[in-house]
Backbone of each chain as ProteinMPNN parsed JSONL, in Angstrom:
{"seq_chain_A": "GQNIDQPTEMTATEGAIVQINCTYQTSGFNGLFWYQQHAGEAPTFLSYNVLDGLEEKGRFSSFLSRSKGYSYLLLKELQMKDSASYLCAVLDSNYQLIWGAGTKLIIKP", "coords_chain_A": {"N_chain_A": [[0.841, -1.189, 0.027], [0.23, 2.309, -0.206], [1.889, 4.899, 1.533], [2.313, 7.719, 3.661], [4.311, 9.161, 6.069], [4.387, 11.317, 8.821], [5.354, 13.296, 11.679], [2.982, 13.499, 14.308], [2.638, 15.821, 15.929], [4.525, 18.665, 16.791], [6.637, 20.787, 18.841], [8.0, 24.047, 19.088], [10.201, 26.822, 19.693], [9.602, 30.324, 19.523], [11.511, 32.144, 17.152], [13.339, 30.161, 16.84], [14.567, 27.251, 15.012], [12.968, 24.72, 13.136], [12.576, 21.368, 12.011], [10.598, 19.487, 9.907], [9.77, 16.239, 9.256], [9.116, 13.916, 6.588], [8.382, 10.869, 5.434], [8.045, 8.482, 2.769], [6.269, 5.905, 1.038], [5.449, 4.925, -1.967], [3.677, 4.14, -4.968], [5.685, 4.671, -7.38], [6.873, 7.982, -8.288], [6.289, 11.384, -8.633], [6.762, 13.789, -7.665], [6.855, 15.885, -4.682], [4.887, 17.601, -2.383], [4.516, 20.337, -0.089], [2.215, 21.785, 2.12], [0.762, 24.381, 4.014], [-1.528, 24.639, 6.647], [-3.579, 26.512, 8.503], [-5.569, 26.281, 11.48], [-8.871, 25.352, 10.82], [-8.847, 26.43, 8.316], [-8.133, 26.855, 4.755], [-5.744, 24.794, 3.089], [-2.507, 26.083, 2.12], [-0.22, 26.471, -0.561], [3.203, 25.543, -0.207], [5.704, 24.404, -1.184], [7.196, 22.568, -3.886], [8.867, 19.727, -4.726], [10.698, 17.901, -6.998], [13.105, 17.013, -7.871], [16.168, 15.828, -6.333], [17.47, 17.35, -3.48], [17.873, 20.631, -1.928], [15.55, 23.188, -1.655], [15.164, 26.634, -1.337], [13.121, 29.066, 0.068], [12.749, 31.899, 1.19], [12.133, 32.084, 4.546], [11.415, 29.468, 4.705], [12.38, 26.123, 3.754], [12.709, 23.31, 1.64], [13.511, 19.905, 1.48], [14.535, 17.087, -0.485], [15.056, 13.635, -0.819], [14.997, 11.222, -3.047], [15.959, 8.582, -3.271], [15.892, 7.782, -0.678], [13.293, 8.095, 0.025], [12.384, 10.341, 1.303], [11.701, 13.469, 2.83], [12.079, 16.814, 4.02], [10.784, 19.695, 5.777], [12.011, 22.768, 6.451], [11.832, 25.278, 8.794], [12.802, 28.44, 9.55], [13.785, 30.989, 11.905], [11.364, 31.192, 13.514], [8.082, 32.265, 13.794], [5.178, 33.293, 15.62], [2.905, 33.166, 14.015], [3.485, 30.977, 12.429], [2.424, 28.756, 13.609], [0.705, 26.032, 12.897], [-0.721, 23.458, 10.823], [1.234, 21.218, 8.922], [1.291, 19.867, 5.81], [2.275, 17.049, 4.039], [2.542, 15.822, 0.765], [2.531, 13.302, -1.749], [2.954, 12.804, -5.187], [2.016, 10.121, -7.095], [2.903, 7.528, -9.397], [0.714, 7.24, -11.018], [-0.131, 9.838, -11.144], [-1.639, 10.545, -8.944], [-2.536, 12.204, -5.937], [-1.071, 11.556, -2.878], [-1.817, 11.97, 0.443], [-0.279, 12.881, 3.551], [-1.021, 12.768, 7.087], [-0.587, 15.032, 8.253], [1.385, 17.424, 10.208], [1.097, 18.934, 13.237], [2.214, 22.003, 14.243], [3.349, 23.636, 17.03], [4.056, 26.766, 18.279], [5.871, 28.245, 20.727], [6.207, 31.113, 22.955]], "CA_chain_A": [[-0.007, -0.004, -0.006], [0.99, 3.621, -0.292], [1.963, 5.451, 2.885], [3.108, 8.908, 3.979], [4.442, 9.307, 7.494], [4.796, 12.64, 9.381], [5.05, 13.304, 13.104], [1.636, 14.157, 14.564], [2.734, 17.099, 16.55], [5.863, 19.188, 17.211], [6.639, 22.022, 19.504], [9.204, 24.734, 18.952], [10.178, 28.096, 20.351], [9.707, 31.471, 18.637], [12.902, 32.49, 16.789], [14.265, 29.065, 16.625], [14.496, 26.503, 13.693], [12.35, 23.464, 13.279], [12.591, 20.538, 10.831], [9.413, 18.57, 9.966], [10.139, 15.234, 8.335], [8.058, 13.24, 5.839], [8.888, 9.719, 4.652], [6.933, 8.007, 1.912], [6.34, 4.681, 0.257], [4.454, 5.167, -2.987], [3.916, 3.534, -6.316], [6.234, 5.605, -8.273], [7.083, 9.332, -7.699], [6.294, 12.413, -9.636], [6.93, 15.05, -6.919], [6.32, 15.998, -3.344], [4.377, 18.966, -2.014], [4.275, 20.789, 1.296], [1.173, 22.797, 2.3], [0.538, 24.9, 5.381], [-2.961, 24.783, 6.927], [-4.045, 27.065, 9.82], [-6.732, 25.599, 12.008], [-10.17, 25.732, 10.259], [-8.659, 27.287, 7.117], [-7.729, 26.096, 3.616], [-4.27, 24.605, 2.913], [-1.911, 26.89, 1.113], [0.969, 25.824, -1.092], [4.516, 26.069, 0.274], [6.765, 24.007, -2.011], [7.117, 21.359, -4.717], [10.188, 19.199, -5.083], [10.687, 16.717, -7.874], [14.531, 16.525, -7.92], [16.865, 15.688, -5.061], [18.172, 18.553, -3.015], [17.209, 21.586, -1.088], [15.056, 24.369, -2.267], [14.945, 27.552, -0.255], [12.162, 30.054, -0.229], [12.651, 32.803, 2.329], [12.381, 31.392, 5.844], [11.181, 28.008, 4.486], [13.24, 25.366, 2.806], [12.248, 21.924, 1.553], [14.579, 18.974, 0.985], [14.055, 15.786, -1.01], [15.918, 12.534, -1.233], [14.16, 10.207, -3.667], [16.433, 7.296, -2.975], [15.547, 7.451, 0.696], [11.884, 8.325, 0.178], [12.356, 11.224, 2.473], [11.701, 14.931, 2.632], [11.823, 17.631, 5.236], [10.443, 21.119, 5.631], [12.775, 23.485, 7.474], [11.326, 26.571, 9.044], [13.801, 29.249, 10.315], [13.291, 32.282, 12.574], [10.003, 30.88, 13.775], [7.115, 33.286, 14.285], [3.885, 32.782, 16.162], [1.989, 32.853, 12.892], [3.821, 29.669, 11.815], [1.692, 27.706, 14.257], [-0.256, 25.552, 11.87], [-0.462, 22.058, 10.44], [2.036, 21.122, 7.648], [0.828, 18.62, 5.106], [3.151, 16.501, 3.036], [1.755, 15.027, -0.202], [3.278, 12.782, -2.862], [2.324, 12.562, -6.468], [2.544, 8.813, -7.473], [3.193, 7.255, -10.853], [-0.502, 7.565, -11.757], [-0.461, 11.245, -10.924], [-2.646, 10.693, -7.856], [-1.86, 12.782, -4.775], [-1.296, 10.76, -1.568], [-1.548, 12.911, 1.501], [0.024, 12.592, 4.927], [-2.043, 13.238, 7.996], [-0.186, 16.401, 8.725], [2.073, 17.676, 11.495], [0.659, 20.234, 13.902], [3.384, 22.704, 14.804], [2.991, 24.519, 18.082], [5.149, 27.66, 18.576], [5.764, 28.898, 22.134], [6.966, 32.356, 23.016]], "C_chain_A": [[0.854, 1.222, -0.031], [0.811, 4.287, 1.064], [2.872, 6.715, 2.938], [3.126, 8.998, 5.477], [5.016, 10.712, 7.903], [4.575, 12.488, 10.9], [3.705, 13.993, 13.27], [1.733, 15.514, 15.037], [4.191, 17.391, 16.998], [5.735, 20.492, 17.867], [7.977, 22.73, 19.352], [9.047, 26.159, 19.562], [10.296, 29.305, 19.281], [11.147, 31.879, 18.4], [13.753, 31.314, 16.487], [13.95, 28.415, 15.2], [13.838, 25.136, 14.008], [12.364, 22.695, 11.949], [11.421, 19.494, 10.939], [9.684, 17.556, 8.844], [8.86, 14.544, 7.788], [8.765, 12.104, 5.179], [7.665, 9.075, 3.912], [7.292, 6.738, 1.262], [5.158, 4.712, -0.718], [4.646, 4.323, -4.151], [4.355, 4.559, -7.267], [6.325, 7.03, -7.591], [7.055, 10.356, -8.79], [6.311, 13.828, -8.916], [6.389, 14.966, -5.6], [6.029, 17.463, -3.011], [4.376, 19.125, -0.547], [3.193, 21.848, 1.227], [1.108, 23.159, 3.745], [-1.018, 25.054, 5.533], [-3.163, 25.313, 8.345], [-5.356, 26.426, 10.166], [-8.055, 26.178, 11.431], [-10.048, 26.408, 8.953], [-8.297, 26.334, 5.947], [-6.22, 25.909, 3.645], [-3.749, 25.562, 1.896], [-0.539, 26.287, 0.746], [2.226, 26.406, -0.538], [5.594, 25.677, -0.72], [6.332, 22.77, -2.83], [8.477, 20.952, -5.1], [10.033, 17.955, -5.95], [12.12, 16.153, -8.077], [15.107, 16.6, -6.54], [17.516, 17.075, -4.754], [17.367, 19.429, -2.216], [16.795, 22.772, -1.929], [14.652, 25.377, -1.247], [14.03, 28.636, -0.806], [11.921, 30.951, 0.999], [12.99, 32.036, 3.625], [12.107, 29.844, 5.732], [11.994, 27.353, 3.44], [12.704, 23.94, 2.732], [13.307, 21.062, 0.855], [13.968, 17.731, 0.526], [15.223, 14.876, -1.241], [15.054, 11.406, -1.742], [14.622, 8.847, -3.377], [16.061, 6.834, -1.571], [14.029, 7.561, 1.025], [11.618, 9.251, 1.346], [12.394, 12.673, 2.034], [11.652, 15.605, 3.991], [11.533, 19.077, 4.876], [11.175, 21.826, 6.746], [12.234, 24.866, 7.581], [12.339, 27.325, 9.978], [13.1, 30.463, 10.935], [11.789, 32.176, 12.797], [9.245, 32.047, 14.3], [5.868, 32.599, 14.744], [2.924, 32.388, 15.09], [2.337, 31.553, 12.159], [3.135, 28.547, 12.533], [0.609, 27.311, 13.259], [0.091, 24.062, 11.704], [0.334, 22.092, 9.123], [1.823, 19.781, 7.034], [1.857, 18.239, 4.049], [2.23, 15.655, 2.102], [2.63, 14.592, -1.342], [2.427, 12.486, -4.082], [2.858, 11.203, -6.948], [2.595, 8.662, -8.991], [1.914, 7.441, -11.712], [-1.046, 8.945, -11.645], [-1.687, 11.402, -9.961], [-1.893, 11.194, -6.611], [-2.151, 11.96, -3.492], [-0.893, 11.771, -0.462], [-1.184, 12.323, 2.891], [-1.018, 13.158, 5.796], [-1.742, 14.637, 8.58], [0.541, 16.493, 10.024], [1.645, 18.971, 12.024], [1.899, 20.805, 14.621], [2.915, 23.763, 15.772], [4.215, 25.451, 18.339], [4.864, 28.296, 19.903], [6.649, 30.13, 22.195], [8.337, 32.068, 23.751]], "O_chain_A": [[2.075, 1.151, 0.111], [-0.264, 4.246, 1.661], [3.969, 6.773, 2.381], [2.074, 8.922, 6.112], [6.015, 11.174, 7.351], [3.752, 11.692, 11.353], [3.333, 14.902, 12.528], [0.958, 16.359, 14.589], [4.93, 16.534, 17.483], [4.842, 21.269, 17.532], [9.014, 22.08, 19.475], [7.949, 26.611, 19.886], [11.03, 29.208, 18.297], [11.931, 31.954, 19.346], [14.828, 31.473, 15.91], [13.209, 28.954, 14.378], [14.136, 24.505, 15.022], [12.188, 23.291, 10.886], [11.304, 18.754, 11.916], [9.81, 17.914, 7.674], [7.774, 14.569, 8.367], [9.694, 12.344, 4.408], [6.513, 9.12, 4.343], [8.456, 6.484, 0.956], [4.007, 4.542, -0.317], [5.745, 3.797, -4.33], [3.55, 5.246, -7.897], [5.889, 7.205, -6.453], [7.75, 10.201, -9.794], [5.937, 14.854, -9.485], [5.551, 14.108, -5.321], [6.792, 18.384, -3.307], [4.249, 18.145, 0.187], [3.242, 22.724, 0.363], [1.37, 22.329, 4.615], [-1.692, 25.546, 4.628], [-2.923, 24.578, 9.303], [-6.153, 26.073, 9.297], [-8.305, 27.377, 11.556], [-11.043, 26.942, 8.465], [-8.172, 25.128, 6.157], [-5.496, 26.76, 4.162], [-4.425, 25.853, 0.91], [0.172, 25.707, 1.567], [2.34, 27.624, -0.399], [6.373, 26.551, -1.1], [5.351, 22.079, -2.559], [9.202, 21.718, -5.734], [9.273, 17.052, -5.603], [12.301, 14.981, -8.407], [14.617, 17.331, -5.679], [18.003, 17.798, -5.622], [16.258, 19.066, -1.823], [17.537, 23.282, -2.767], [13.871, 25.054, -0.352], [14.139, 29.059, -1.957], [10.965, 30.741, 1.745], [14.05, 31.418, 3.729], [12.536, 29.063, 6.581], [12.275, 27.918, 2.383], [12.269, 23.423, 3.76], [13.89, 21.422, -0.167], [12.952, 17.311, 1.08], [16.251, 15.278, -1.786], [14.435, 10.698, -0.948], [13.784, 7.958, -3.233], [15.932, 5.637, -1.315], [13.566, 7.189, 2.104], [10.786, 9.004, 2.219], [13.012, 13.046, 1.037], [11.228, 15.011, 4.983], [11.961, 19.599, 3.846], [10.961, 21.491, 7.911], [12.168, 25.583, 6.582], [12.658, 26.845, 11.066], [12.009, 30.875, 10.54], [11.031, 33.009, 12.301], [9.731, 32.757, 15.179], [5.542, 31.488, 14.326], [2.205, 31.398, 15.218], [1.545, 31.083, 11.343], [3.261, 27.41, 12.079], [-0.244, 28.099, 12.85], [1.007, 23.513, 12.317], [0.083, 22.964, 8.291], [2.112, 18.731, 7.607], [2.25, 19.082, 3.242], [1.333, 14.929, 2.531], [3.399, 15.394, -1.871], [1.312, 11.976, -3.978], [4.059, 11.106, -7.198], [2.346, 9.609, -9.738], [1.976, 7.741, -12.904], [-2.198, 9.23, -11.973], [-2.579, 12.23, -10.145], [-0.811, 10.717, -6.27], [-3.297, 11.724, -3.11], [0.206, 12.325, -0.458], [-1.785, 11.333, 3.31], [-1.841, 13.951, 5.34], [-2.541, 15.266, 9.273], [0.306, 15.659, 10.898], [1.793, 20.006, 11.374], [2.515, 20.162, 15.471], [2.178, 24.677, 15.401], [5.308, 24.945, 18.593], [3.776, 28.81, 20.165], [7.707, 30.183, 21.568], [9.149, 32.977, 23.92]]}, "seq_chain_B": "DGGITQSPKYLFRKEGQNVTLSCEQNLNHDAMYWYRQDPGQGLRLIYYSQIVNDFQKGDIAEGYSVSREKKESFPLTVTSAQKNPTAFYLCASSIVTDLTGELFFGEGSRLTVL", "coords_chain_B": {"N_chain_B": [[-10.49, 39.954, -7.219], [-8.936, 36.892, -7.854], [-10.005, 33.546, -7.048], [-11.125, 30.765, -5.085], [-14.404, 29.973, -4.056], [-16.231, 28.648, -1.474], [-19.323, 27.524, -0.277], [-22.024, 26.583, 1.887], [-20.143, 27.872, 4.771], [-20.475, 26.654, 7.205], [-22.536, 23.921, 7.942], [-25.437, 22.254, 8.956], [-27.023, 19.18, 9.154], [-29.74, 16.897, 9.024], [-29.977, 13.401, 9.685], [-30.532, 11.364, 6.788], [-31.006, 13.357, 4.991], [-30.192, 15.038, 1.906], [-27.492, 17.122, 1.075], [-26.124, 19.986, -0.624], [-23.029, 21.227, -1.407], [-21.494, 24.21, -2.412], [-19.056, 25.227, -4.886], [-17.091, 27.543, -6.346], [-15.024, 28.907, -8.904], [-12.945, 31.51, -10.041], [-10.59, 31.438, -11.471], [-10.048, 30.508, -13.874], [-9.36, 27.846, -14.089], [-8.906, 24.571, -15.384], [-9.045, 22.07, -14.067], [-10.75, 20.711, -11.277], [-11.419, 19.725, -7.858], [-12.656, 17.686, -5.126], [-12.163, 17.3, -1.771], [-12.098, 15.422, 1.24], [-11.642, 16.031, 4.706], [-10.617, 14.595, 7.646], [-10.142, 14.409, 11.158], [-6.78, 13.578, 12.065], [-6.244, 12.232, 9.75], [-5.064, 12.015, 6.341], [-5.821, 14.184, 3.526], [-8.624, 13.15, 1.6], [-9.551, 12.067, -1.625], [-12.569, 12.813, -3.21], [-14.113, 13.3, -5.616], [-13.076, 14.33, -8.86], [-12.6, 16.651, -11.574], [-11.579, 17.229, -14.826], [-12.326, 18.613, -17.023], [-15.033, 20.413, -18.454], [-18.258, 18.969, -18.092], [-17.381, 16.463, -17.575], [-16.28, 14.102, -15.145], [-14.565, 12.314, -12.528], [-14.425, 9.502, -10.33], [-12.991, 9.604, -7.123], [-11.092, 8.355, -4.433], [-13.003, 7.9, -2.424], [-15.711, 7.969, -3.276], [-18.283, 6.98, -2.81], [-21.612, 7.589, -1.92], [-21.598, 10.209, -2.506], [-22.132, 12.836, -5.003], [-21.471, 14.704, -7.988], [-21.39, 17.47, -10.274], [-20.513, 19.034, -13.358], [-21.194, 21.43, -15.018], [-20.461, 23.878, -15.76], [-17.378, 25.615, -16.265], [-16.572, 27.025, -14.153], [-17.761, 26.112, -11.917], [-18.348, 23.552, -9.475], [-20.231, 21.72, -7.885], [-20.846, 19.745, -4.942], [-22.783, 17.063, -3.877], [-23.805, 15.66, -0.896], [-25.091, 12.705, -0.193], [-27.881, 10.942, 1.352], [-26.947, 8.46, 1.479], [-24.397, 8.394, 2.215], [-22.48, 7.211, 4.814], [-21.136, 8.309, 6.992], [-21.018, 11.383, 7.16], [-20.132, 13.653, 8.485], [-17.745, 16.03, 8.455], [-14.927, 17.965, 7.288], [-14.985, 19.657, 4.317], [-13.188, 20.221, 1.382], [-12.704, 22.175, -1.46], [-10.875, 22.395, -4.398], [-8.737, 23.729, -6.944], [-6.794, 23.523, -10.015], [-4.261, 24.672, -12.301], [-3.017, 22.973, -14.059], [-3.775, 19.72, -15.297], [-2.635, 17.394, -14.42], [-1.847, 17.377, -11.861], [0.707, 18.216, -11.174], [1.118, 20.764, -10.594], [0.479, 23.609, -8.33], [-2.141, 23.29, -6.012], [-5.077, 25.157, -5.542], [-7.003, 26.07, -2.859], [-10.387, 26.268, -1.633], [-12.017, 27.895, 1.2], [-13.263, 25.963, 2.661], [-15.855, 23.746, 3.811], [-17.796, 22.981, 6.638], [-19.459, 20.254, 7.487], [-21.94, 19.044, 9.573], [-23.578, 16.349, 10.785], [-26.648, 15.819, 12.405]], "CA_chain_B": [[-9.475, 39.031, -6.831], [-9.273, 35.506, -8.185], [-9.968, 32.587, -5.999], [-12.186, 29.69, -4.972], [-15.415, 30.322, -3.035], [-17.043, 27.594, -1.066], [-20.485, 27.869, 0.647], [-21.771, 27.468, 3.1], [-18.922, 27.572, 5.55], [-20.902, 25.696, 8.189], [-23.793, 23.301, 7.562], [-25.974, 21.133, 9.77], [-28.023, 18.32, 8.47], [-30.324, 15.784, 9.779], [-29.793, 12.156, 8.961], [-31.525, 11.187, 5.737], [-31.136, 14.549, 4.076], [-29.154, 15.364, 0.991], [-27.078, 18.6, 1.078], [-25.201, 20.348, -1.697], [-21.899, 22.262, -1.142], [-21.112, 24.961, -3.6], [-17.725, 25.544, -5.148], [-17.063, 28.373, -7.572], [-13.71, 29.469, -8.978], [-12.739, 32.447, -11.159], [-9.233, 31.334, -11.78], [-10.089, 29.898, -15.22], [-8.692, 26.562, -14.076], [-9.697, 23.411, -16.027], [-9.265, 20.94, -13.067], [-11.313, 20.975, -9.917], [-11.36, 18.615, -6.939], [-13.292, 17.751, -3.825], [-11.462, 16.458, -0.746], [-12.681, 15.294, 2.551], [-10.568, 15.997, 5.712], [-11.071, 14.155, 8.938], [-8.992, 14.531, 12.127], [-5.767, 12.445, 12.157], [-6.122, 11.551, 8.45], [-4.699, 12.804, 5.204], [-6.93, 14.493, 2.631], [-8.995, 11.969, 0.754], [-10.18, 12.614, -2.815], [-13.912, 12.315, -3.421], [-14.292, 13.429, -7.077], [-12.314, 15.338, -9.587], [-12.997, 16.996, -12.942], [-10.459, 17.862, -15.544], [-12.888, 19.384, -18.106], [-16.456, 20.571, -18.324], [-19.119, 17.857, -18.456], [-16.665, 15.201, -17.302], [-15.703, 13.979, -13.826], [-14.014, 11.0, -12.195], [-14.488, 9.172, -8.915], [-11.794, 9.497, -6.395], [-10.904, 7.214, -3.52], [-14.087, 7.692, -1.523], [-16.866, 8.617, -3.977], [-19.565, 6.347, -2.462], [-22.416, 8.456, -1.152], [-21.402, 11.557, -2.982], [-22.321, 13.076, -6.413], [-20.997, 15.962, -8.439], [-21.728, 17.875, -11.666], [-19.506, 20.053, -13.904], [-21.883, 21.918, -16.137], [-19.719, 25.132, -16.118], [-15.98, 25.477, -15.942], [-16.423, 27.784, -12.858], [-18.64, 25.504, -10.808], [-18.239, 22.081, -9.247], [-20.917, 21.461, -6.649], [-20.773, 18.393, -4.37], [-23.932, 16.66, -3.105], [-23.585, 14.605, 0.022], [-26.444, 12.097, -0.191], [-28.193, 10.168, 2.576], [-26.205, 7.112, 1.437], [-23.018, 8.5, 2.832], [-22.801, 6.72, 6.179], [-20.469, 9.144, 7.963], [-20.739, 12.535, 6.32], [-19.643, 14.758, 9.286], [-16.334, 16.151, 8.086], [-14.513, 19.239, 6.63], [-14.833, 19.384, 2.869], [-12.378, 21.15, 0.753], [-12.696, 22.14, -2.919], [-9.627, 22.843, -4.96], [-8.554, 23.743, -8.512], [-5.366, 23.692, -10.436], [-4.12, 25.048, -13.675], [-2.65, 21.732, -14.809], [-4.655, 18.539, -14.975], [-1.893, 16.217, -13.99], [-1.531, 17.658, -10.416], [2.081, 18.591, -10.961], [1.107, 22.159, -10.172], [-0.076, 23.965, -7.075], [-3.571, 23.29, -5.784], [-5.651, 26.24, -4.831], [-8.148, 25.55, -2.075], [-11.395, 27.139, -1.0], [-11.963, 28.026, 2.707], [-13.77, 24.732, 3.268], [-17.27, 23.726, 4.384], [-17.779, 22.002, 7.697], [-20.773, 19.608, 7.561], [-22.275, 18.251, 10.78], [-24.913, 15.606, 10.781], [-27.223, 15.797, 13.751]], "C_chain_B": [[-9.861, 37.581, -7.207], [-9.178, 34.594, -7.049], [-11.074, 31.568, -6.078], [-13.168, 30.032, -3.821], [-16.232, 29.11, -2.729], [-18.166, 28.161, -0.136], [-21.35, 26.719, 0.786], [-20.537, 27.033, 3.817], [-19.265, 26.497, 6.657], [-22.355, 25.164, 7.8], [-24.216, 22.264, 8.506], [-27.065, 20.404, 9.029], [-28.512, 17.192, 9.298], [-30.097, 14.503, 8.93], [-30.944, 11.923, 7.897], [-31.666, 12.255, 4.724], [-29.978, 14.603, 3.174], [-28.8, 16.819, 1.209], [-26.109, 18.778, -0.092], [-24.275, 21.444, -1.257], [-21.525, 22.867, -2.386], [-19.571, 25.216, -3.636], [-17.627, 26.293, -6.366], [-15.635, 28.884, -7.626], [-13.729, 30.425, -10.168], [-11.343, 32.553, -11.596], [-9.021, 30.846, -13.225], [-9.268, 28.503, -15.19], [-9.52, 25.46, -14.636], [-10.028, 22.361, -14.916], [-9.764, 21.461, -11.756], [-11.476, 19.646, -9.133], [-12.173, 18.786, -5.736], [-12.561, 16.788, -2.989], [-12.299, 16.435, 0.51], [-11.538, 15.226, 3.615], [-11.196, 15.627, 7.027], [-9.816, 14.138, 9.865], [-8.103, 13.322, 12.082], [-5.652, 11.736, 10.817], [-5.715, 12.572, 7.454], [-5.964, 13.164, 4.394], [-7.274, 13.322, 1.761], [-9.857, 12.519, -0.35], [-11.554, 11.925, -2.987], [-14.182, 12.215, -4.894], [-13.359, 14.481, -7.585], [-12.859, 15.526, -11.013], [-11.881, 17.688, -13.653], [-11.077, 18.717, -16.746], [-14.451, 19.379, -17.908], [-17.234, 19.282, -18.8], [-18.449, 16.445, -18.28], [-16.132, 15.24, -15.872], [-15.378, 12.492, -13.518], [-14.156, 10.717, -10.758], [-13.093, 9.147, -8.342], [-11.817, 8.328, -5.476], [-12.146, 6.866, -2.676], [-15.38, 8.308, -2.076], [-18.248, 8.072, -3.484], [-20.386, 7.308, -1.504], [-22.368, 9.891, -1.451], [-21.739, 11.655, -4.449], [-21.873, 14.463, -6.783], [-21.54, 16.277, -9.834], [-20.665, 18.905, -12.039], [-20.095, 20.576, -15.169], [-21.21, 23.224, -16.642], [-18.331, 24.982, -15.596], [-15.797, 26.05, -14.482], [-16.923, 27.037, -11.655], [-18.462, 24.09, -10.702], [-18.865, 21.778, -7.939], [-20.875, 19.971, -6.244], [-22.099, 18.134, -3.541], [-23.579, 15.523, -2.255], [-24.937, 13.937, 0.266], [-26.663, 11.357, 1.2], [-27.468, 8.823, 2.549], [-24.792, 7.183, 2.02], [-23.16, 8.29, 4.358], [-22.087, 7.627, 7.269], [-20.099, 10.52, 7.438], [-20.127, 13.726, 7.116], [-18.153, 14.865, 9.026], [-16.167, 17.563, 7.554], [-14.33, 18.937, 5.139], [-14.176, 20.553, 2.243], [-12.445, 21.082, -0.798], [-11.424, 22.829, -3.277], [-9.679, 22.903, -6.494], [-7.089, 23.827, -8.76], [-5.337, 24.004, -11.986], [-3.901, 23.862, -14.57], [-3.555, 20.556, -14.397], [-4.032, 17.372, -14.49], [-1.398, 16.393, -12.594], [-0.07, 17.977, -10.152], [2.248, 20.102, -10.537], [0.417, 22.366, -8.817], [-1.569, 23.804, -7.092], [-4.01, 24.548, -5.05], [-6.933, 25.893, -4.15], [-9.136, 26.616, -1.736], [-11.264, 27.046, 0.476], [-12.57, 26.833, 3.381], [-15.218, 24.939, 3.713], [-17.353, 22.598, 5.428], [-19.246, 21.525, 7.832], [-20.909, 18.854, 8.822], [-23.635, 17.625, 10.655], [-25.452, 15.396, 12.19], [-27.952, 14.497, 13.995]], "O_chain_B": [[-10.963, 37.121, -6.911], [-8.366, 34.803, -6.148], [-11.852, 31.531, -7.032], [-12.726, 30.35, -2.717], [-16.881, 28.569, -3.625], [-17.972, 29.1, 0.636], [-21.428, 25.903, -0.132], [-19.954, 25.986, 3.534], [-18.475, 25.606, 6.969], [-23.225, 25.933, 7.39], [-23.398, 21.414, 8.857], [-27.911, 21.002, 8.364], [-27.814, 16.622, 10.137], [-30.039, 14.523, 7.701], [-32.111, 12.246, 8.117], [-32.355, 12.098, 3.716], [-28.865, 14.262, 3.576], [-29.664, 17.65, 1.487], [-25.388, 17.86, -0.484], [-24.721, 22.487, -0.78], [-21.251, 22.171, -3.364], [-18.911, 25.388, -2.612], [-18.033, 25.786, -7.412], [-15.061, 29.252, -6.602], [-14.419, 30.197, -11.161], [-10.905, 33.61, -12.048], [-7.888, 30.796, -13.703], [-8.614, 28.122, -16.161], [-10.726, 25.406, -14.396], [-11.144, 21.846, -14.852], [-9.303, 22.463, -11.21], [-11.649, 18.584, -9.731], [-12.397, 19.919, -5.311], [-12.336, 15.637, -3.363], [-13.098, 17.333, 0.778], [-10.588, 14.461, 3.448], [-12.164, 16.242, 7.476], [-8.68, 13.904, 9.454], [-8.574, 12.185, 12.063], [-4.998, 10.695, 10.756], [-5.935, 13.773, 7.609], [-7.017, 12.546, 4.55], [-6.414, 12.602, 1.254], [-10.766, 13.315, -0.112], [-11.693, 10.703, -2.927], [-14.46, 11.121, -5.387], [-12.918, 15.379, -6.868], [-13.504, 14.634, -11.563], [-11.297, 18.639, -13.132], [-10.337, 19.465, -17.386], [-15.038, 18.485, -17.299], [-16.866, 18.64, -19.783], [-18.927, 15.429, -18.785], [-15.602, 16.257, -15.427], [-15.866, 11.575, -14.178], [-14.017, 11.648, -9.965], [-12.139, 8.723, -8.994], [-12.535, 7.364, -5.743], [-12.332, 5.72, -2.266], [-16.048, 9.082, -1.391], [-19.273, 8.7, -3.752], [-19.9, 7.744, -0.46], [-22.989, 10.714, -0.779], [-21.651, 10.636, -5.135], [-21.899, 15.346, -5.926], [-22.098, 15.397, -10.49], [-20.03, 19.536, -11.194], [-19.627, 20.263, -16.264], [-21.376, 23.611, -17.799], [-18.107, 24.301, -14.595], [-14.955, 25.575, -13.72], [-16.54, 27.314, -10.519], [-18.417, 23.404, -11.723], [-18.158, 21.588, -6.949], [-20.87, 19.078, -7.091], [-22.446, 18.902, -2.644], [-23.103, 14.502, -2.75], [-25.828, 14.539, 0.864], [-25.76, 11.207, 2.024], [-27.415, 8.136, 3.57], [-24.125, 6.178, 2.268], [-23.831, 9.043, 5.065], [-22.535, 7.613, 8.415], [-18.907, 10.789, 7.286], [-19.659, 14.691, 6.512], [-17.387, 13.948, 9.319], [-17.151, 18.283, 7.384], [-13.576, 18.033, 4.777], [-14.514, 21.708, 2.499], [-12.255, 20.007, -1.366], [-10.947, 23.721, -2.575], [-10.482, 22.273, -7.183], [-6.275, 24.142, -7.892], [-6.221, 23.654, -12.769], [-4.477, 23.734, -15.65], [-4.014, 20.469, -13.258], [-4.703, 16.397, -14.152], [-0.567, 15.597, -12.156], [0.347, 18.003, -8.994], [3.329, 20.583, -10.196], [-0.147, 21.437, -8.24], [-2.214, 24.145, -8.083], [-3.397, 24.953, -4.063], [-7.878, 25.455, -4.807], [-8.757, 27.775, -1.564], [-10.501, 26.226, 0.987], [-12.412, 26.685, 4.593], [-15.712, 26.042, 3.945], [-17.032, 21.442, 5.152], [-20.131, 22.281, 8.231], [-20.028, 18.052, 9.133], [-24.66, 18.275, 10.454], [-24.765, 14.851, 13.055], [-28.503, 14.292, 15.077]]}, "name": "protein", "num_of_chains": 2, "seq": "GQNIDQPTEMTATEGAIVQINCTYQTSGFNGLFWYQQHAGEAPTFLSYNVLDGLEEKGRFSSFLSRSKGYSYLLLKELQMKDSASYLCAVLDSNYQLIWGAGTKLIIKPDGGITQSPKYLFRKEGQNVTLSCEQNLNHDAMYWYRQDPGQGLRLIYYSQIVNDFQKGDIAEGYSVSREKKESFPLTVTSAQKNPTAFYLCASSIVTDLTGELFFGEGSRLTVL"}
């Protein structure tokens, strides 16, 4: 079966750095997405990785290793507004999106 | 401003009733999707449409129906056949039909069955 694993919840301190991991086992691979979702709101797109390596976008970076079936989202200089759930999703060989359950990130002052 | 509008935001339904959730987009996107989100689970695809007058079942289509008569609109009907309809429903659209691009989501509709 296809599976996406993310930690259920993480806690970090304002101003610090946090890394949210995502491991996947899917039928093929056509890219990996990260979305941010504040409670009760719509998910918003953060990143899309299809090649190995690190992509940086401001305070957020996303890393992919296809050989390891692994990605992480790195958030720097954490702000209180970063408190949200972070969703990892993989596009499989049939171009179907497989979603992880999300990681709830709690930022403390 | 371009975007996706879902309505209503909150909806209560009695058992045995059908309800229809509205989804309208003015992004000129060909592809539209309906997802269901439950606590502790990933988003699950209900239906999707890549072109007007055509739609496909997703992973959990049973108890749901859709139509795509206009490019802008993709309403979802939750029928009485859906055994556990209480959930957060998200509509989305994308420019590309192969999902390699960003999904744009509506604000969601929270359905509660009483």
